N, C-alpha and C positions, 0 to 999 in steps of 0.2 A: 504494499500500500505506500500511498504518496499521505504523509502524516505533517502536520504542522504543528509546532507548540510554541504558543505563545505564553513568554514567561519561561524560556528555555535554561535560563541558567540559574533560577531559584532551587530551592532544597528539593521539591517536588517535581518540577521542569527537567531540570538536570538529569534525574533519575529517569524519568519518562523519554527522554532524548537516547539516554544510552541503551536504555531497555528496546527501544524501537529499531536503534541502530544494528543491536546485538541479534534482534530477529529476522533481520535483511530488509526490512523498510527502508524507505529515501524519507528522509527529515529535511523539512526547513526549520531552521531555528530560529525563533524570532524573539528580540530584546530591544529594549529602547534603543541602545546604541549600536546594535549589530556585532556585538561580540562574535568572533570566531569560534566555530564548534567543530571542532575534528570531526570528520567524517558527515557532515551535516551542511546544508547551505544556510549560511548566515543570514539574515536580514535585519534591518532597523525599522521599526512601527510602535506606534504605540496603540496599546488597546483602546484608546478613547479613537482613533483615526477610525471612523466607521468604514466611509468605503474603502480603504485598503483592506481591514479587517474581512470586509465581507467579500471583498475578491479572493483573499486569502483561503476562506473558508469554502469559497466556491469553486475554488482549483484544486482543491485538496480531495483526497477519500476521507480523511478525518482531519478533525482539528482541536489539540487539547488547549484549554484555555486554563494556565496555572498562575495567575495573577493575585498577589494578596491586596490587601488594602494598605494604606502607608501607615506603617505602626509606629511612626516616631511623632504621634500626635496630629498627625495632619486629617484631613475628613476623609471620611469612605466613600463620601458621596460620588467622587469621580469614577470609583470602581462600579458602583450602582448605575451610574447616569451612562458607563460605556456599554454594561450589558444591557439596558434597556434601549439604548440607540440600535446597537446589534438586533436587538430583536425584532425592532421596529422596521429595519431594513430586510428582515425575512431572506436572510443567506439560505441556500437550497441543500448547502453540502451539512456532513455531520459534525457536530458540534458535542464535544465532552467537556465539562466545565469543573473543575475542581472548586469544590465548595468548604464549609469549614462545618467542624461537629457542634456549632454553638444550635442549632435548629433540631437535633436528634432530639427525641424525645424519651423520656424516662418516666413509667406510670403518666403519661399523656402531657408532662410538662417540658418544654424545651430546659436544654442542660444550660443555656446563656440564661436562664430565667433562674435556676437554682442557687440556694444560699452563697454556695460555698464556690460559684464560679469565678476564674481568675478576672480581675477587673481590668486588666491589659489586654486581655482578650475581647471584653466586650462589645466594642464600637465594630470590629471586624465581624462578629459571629452575628450583629445587629445586621450588619450590612449583606453577610451572604444568606441569612433569613430571608431578607428583602428581596436578593435575585433570585433565590430558590422559589419564590414566590410567582416572582415575573417570569420564569419560563414555565411553572405550573399553568397559568393564566394564556401562555402561550397558545397560538393557533399555527398547525402546519410545519414546524421548526423539527429538525431532528435531533433531539436533545438527549443527553442524559448528564446527571450531576452525580458526582461521588464526593461522599463527604468521609473524612477521616476517623478514625474512633478516637475518643477524646483527648487521648496523648497521640500526639507525631512527632518523631524526631529522624535526624539523618540516623541512615544503616543500610546495610545489606538486606538482600532480599529473604524471608524466612521460606521454609520448602514448602509452607501451607497457609492460608488465610481462609478467614469464614466471612460470609455476606451476609446483610441483614438489609432491611429495608429502611426503616424510620428511626430505630433506636439502635444503640451501640451493640454491634457484633463484639466488643469486647473492648478493652480497656485502652489499649496500646498497637500502634501498627508502625512500623520503619517506613520512611520515605522510598527504598529499596522494596519492600513489599507493596508499597500503595500504587508502584509504578507497574509492579507486575499486574495487579490488580487493574489498571487501566489500558494497557495493551492487552490484558485478556477480553476485556470489554471491549473493546475496539474489534479485535478478531473474531470473537464469538458473541455477536451482541445480545444481550440479554436483560437489559434495561432501559431500552428505547421510551424516550417520554416518560422516564420516573427519576427518582432520587435511589442511590443503595449506599451502602458503607461496607468496610472494611475493617477488619483488625486479624491480629496472627496471635 
């Protein structure tokens, strides 16, 4: 497949690029600065550049968007607006969006609303809850959103992982395992028009 990864040098995006290349796919690695990525075609673009992103999505077999919000205290609105504008542009290609864990439910309550949820991740969790709602309300898009386990950290892939829908599949997932789950979904789609989550 021809796979485009937007946010290709981040914790998740870099592992997705590596996993896709290891499986023999052709990869376009998109970052703000066009950072070279060995084995991939590097391209500079902003997620907020809707016409460019729409063209990228339409020219690939699948596009992974792994762009977090600003964690330095900036507004989360740019990421929300970028997804809103992309949805409005109605790209025809397949989209897999890396979301957050804060919208996962435990006993019907979103993790982001639990008393011990880390304040540092509240803004991003609120943002990606909104992004999930936007995709769920969309019409005619070929989308999937994947949420990590409540704890996600850099690391190699585990031999196995567990899948769930709207409640955590477990407490932890490494970025390597997360990337394996993303490529598995792209190669063997099982959650089109849905959110799912993985843990190891």
